N, C-alpha and C positions, 0 to 999 in steps of 0.2 A: 291447060296450065299444067306445068310439071310439078309432081309432089316433092315437097322439101324433104331432103335427107336428113333425118334427125340423128346425127352422129354427135360424137364428143364435141367437135368444133361448133356445131349448132347450139348444143346446150351451154357451152362456155361463153358464148356471146349473147346470151338472153339477159334481159334487164332484171336480174334477181332482186328481190326485195330484202335489203340488208337491215338487220336490227343490230344496232350497236349498243353496248353497255360496258359496265365495268363492275368488278366484284373483287374480293380478297381470297387469295390462296390460303392453304392451311397454316402458313407461317405469318399471315396478316399482311402480305405484300399485295399492293393493288396491282391488278392486270386488267386488260382491256380485251373484249371479246366481240366477235361477230357471229351472228346467226343468220340463217337464210330462211325466211318465212315459209317458202314453199318446200324446203327440205329440212323437216323438223329434227333430223338426226345430225344435222350440220352445225358445228360449233368451232370457231377458231379463236385462240387466244394469243395475246402478245403482251409485252411489257408496256407498249404505248399504243394509242389509238392509230397513230400513223403507221407503225409496223404491222399492225393487224390489217389495215387497209391495203398495204403494199403487198403483203404475203398470203392473204387467204385464198387467193385463186389457185395455188399449188394444192391446198387440201381440197378445194372444190373439184379440181380436175380428178384427183384420186377417188373422191367419193362418187363422182359421176361415172368414172370408169367401172366401178364396182357395181353401181346401180345398173348400168347398161349391160354389163356381163351377166348379172343376175336376172336380168328381164324385170326388174322392178319398174313400176309406173312412176314417172317423173312428172310431178305437177308443174306445169309451166306458170310463169307469172301472168296473173289475169285469169288463169283457169281455176275453176271451183274444184276443190278436193272432194273426193267421194266420202271422206270422213264426216260423220255427224258432228254438228256443234254442240258438244255434250254440256258445256256450261249453260247454254240456252234452253236445252231440252230437259235437264235435270232440275227439280225444284230445290 
């Protein structure tokens, strides 16, 4: 069986675990954000939840491009991260 080429297209089409939320900016305006569980550094914000869902993939593409160019490990959905679960390890 041929090995899967793990390029930008491969990563863009993975079923990432989206975490949606809302918060207030420094001026007290409500905004909506998306985070990706597997990429802790990823956050995308927009004025509405719909806009966040429509547009986060542009930022995801840029984030993945940088990670691939830098040789960073990309944790895929369903794959365990090597980072210890500090909340459960520390009393």
